[in-house]
N, C-alpha and C positions, 0 to 999 in steps of 0.2 A: 504494500500500500504506500503510495507516494506521500511525501510530506505536504501539509497544507501550505497555503500562501497567506500572509497577513499584511494588512495595511492598518497602522495604528497611529493615533494622535499621541505625541510623546510628551508634551509639556516642557516647561523650563526646569532648571535644576530644583526649584522649590517643590516640584511634583513629589519629591521624596517625603515632604512633610504632609502631604494630603492623604489621610488615612483611607478615605473611600477609594480614591483612584489607585493607590498602590495595591489595595486589596483586590480591586478588579483585575489589575494586570497579573497579580500573583495567581488568582483563581483561574484566569485564562490559561496560564502556562500548565496548570495541572490537568487541563482538558485535552491537551495535545501530547502525542508521544514525544519523548525526548529526541531532538534531532541529532543527526550526526554532526552538523555544524550549522552556522547561520551566515547568510549573506544579507547584509543590510544596506539599504539605500536611504540616506538621511537628507532632509530638506536643507541641511546646513553645509552640504558639500557639492558645489558645482565646479566642475573642472573638465575641460576638454583637451585632448581626447579622454575617453573613459579611463579613469585612473583607479587603481586598487591601493588601499592603505596598507599599513604595516603587516608583514607576514613574519615578523621577528619579535613582536611583543613591545612595540613602542609605547611610551606613557600616553595617557589620555590627552586629548586636545580640549582644553578649557576655553571654548570659543564663546565666551560671554564676559561681560564687564559689569562692575559695580555691585556685585553680589557679596554677601558676607563670606568671610574666609572659609567657613565650614564647607561651602560648596566647591572650593578649590582643593580641599583636602580629601575629597572622595576618590576612591580608587576602584578599579574593576579589572582584575588581572585575568581575564578570560584567555585561554590559549589562542595562539595565532592559528591560521588555517592556510598554510602554504600550498597544500594539495588542492584545496578549493580555489585558490588564486590561479593555479595552473589550469584548472578546469574552466574557470571563467574566461581566462585569456584565450583558450582554444575556441570556446563557443562564440566569443564576441570579436574574433578576428576574421574579417572579410574585406574584400576590396573597398577601400575608402573608410574603413573603420578599424582602428587599432586600439590596443590596451596598454596603458603605461603603469608604472609602479611608483609609489611615493612611500618608501620604506620608513621615513621618520614620522609619518603621520599616524597618530593613534586615533582611537575612536572619539568622535565628537559627541556633544551632549544629546544630539538626536538619536545616537546609537546607544550609548551606555546608560542614559537615564532610564529608558524603558527596560532594557535588557537586565539591568541590575535588579529590577523588581520581578521580572519574569524568570530569570535564571540566577538567583542570588548567590549560588555556590560558585559561579563563574567557572563552571566545568564544561561548558560547551564552546568549542572553537568558534571564533567570530572573524569575519572579513567584512570590511566596509568598502563600498564602491561609490564613486562619484556619479553625479548626473552630468553628462556631457552637453545636455541641452534641456530646455524646459518645454520643448515642443511635445505635446501629448503623443502624437503618432510616432515620433522618433523614440520616445521612451517605451511605448507599447511594443515596438519592434525589438528593442533590447530585451524586454521581458519575455517575448516569444522565444527568443534564442536561448534564454536562460532556463526555459522550462525543463529540459532534461535533468537538471540538477535535482528536481523533486524526487526522481526515481532513486537517487542514491541517498536520500534522507536529508537533503539540505533544506532548511527552512528559509524561504525567501521573504524578507520583511521590508516593506516600504514604511518609512517613519516620517510623518508630516503632521498636519493638523487639518481637520475637515473644514474648519473656517479659521482664518488667521488674519485678523486686523488688530494690531496692537493699540490703535486709537481707542478701541473699546475697553481696554484693560483699565479697570478701576479698583485698585486694592482696597479702597475704603468701602466698596459695596459688598465685598466678600466673594468667595469663589462660587457660591451657590446663587448669586443674584440672577434675576431673569435676564436672558440674553437679549441683545438688540434684535429688532425685528428682522433685519437683514441676515443676521446669523441664523436665526430660527428658520427663515424661509429657505436659505440655501441648504441647511442641514436636512430639512424635510425633502427638498427636491433630490438631494443626493441619495437619500435612503430609498425614495421611490424609484429613481433611475437604476439603482443597484438591484432592487427587487425585480425590476423588469428586465434586468441584464441588458440594458440599453447602452451598449458600448459606444455607438455613434454619438449619442447625446453626451455621454460622459467625456468623450474625447473632445467634444465641441462645447464644453461647459461654459466657456466665456460668453458664448452667444445663446446658449440654451437655458442656462440656469438663472433663476431670479436672483438679483443682487450679487451676481458673480463678482463684479469688480469691487464691490464693497467687502464681500467675504474674503476676497483675495486680491488686495491692491497690487501685490506681486504674487506670482503663482507657484513659487518654489515649495510651499508647504502642501499643496495638492498634487504636485508633480510626481512624488514617489508612488502615488496610487496607480499611475499608468504603467509602471514597471510590473507591479503586481497583477494588474489586469491582463497584461500581455502573457505573463507566465501562466496564469490560471486559464486563460482562453486557449492557449496552445496545448495544454496538457490535461484536458478533461472538462472544460467548460467553465461557466461562471456561477455555479451554485455557491451561494454565500449566505452568511448570517452576520447580523450586526451584534457584536459581542459586548461592546461598551458603548453607552449612549450618555446623553446629558451634556452639560456645559461647564466650563471652568473659566471664571472671570469673563463670561460672555462668548468664549470660543468653544466651538463644537468639538468635543473629544470623541466623536463617533469613530468606531474602529470595526473593521470587518475581517472575517476569516473566509477564505475560499477553500472549499474541500477538494 
């Protein structure tokens, strides 16, 4: 049985202090078989050509500023995944598309923040891959080519945020405050499109979804979804379930699993 494919909303480093969300991520991990390894695509790494992070265990990348020191003291010493890196390189090398390596680059917070909650023992090898483009169809094609990894037990994870407009972030309102209308509308549309397995609309979300430009003033947090869509589409279809729902400081934390 092949590994599932996940798209999750990952949260900022203070996610670790949110008891509800961390419990949801932890519970999710108990529902899936332990993977051989994890290939994760984070909203926080755009680099062309497609680039793979450390396969030698580089320290974490603390790609955020102005937070309390405790968030810079976090560690996550998951094993590296050099064999997976070789497999990805083979799958994503074709005329006009190459794969590079960035060995000094450790996991960024879009990768280690959720993985620390899902695999707290840090006993699953992890490889991070950049997004070489934000074009939905380009990322979908990359996902399609990565689909064979599922058969060898690799968990493919897209880590973003189903809505992401930091102008909505109001710490005084609390994490459970009612979301802005635009966030709620986009979240509802995304859930309905996913239920309908409407790939065309999802790929064309900027023109099809309500409040798309408000929900994603820049699209990097929705972009990892298209890698996961491609991998799921190519290797068994788009049967999916919404595993985590709700909002965090107005942002939709909806997350999906493709079987």
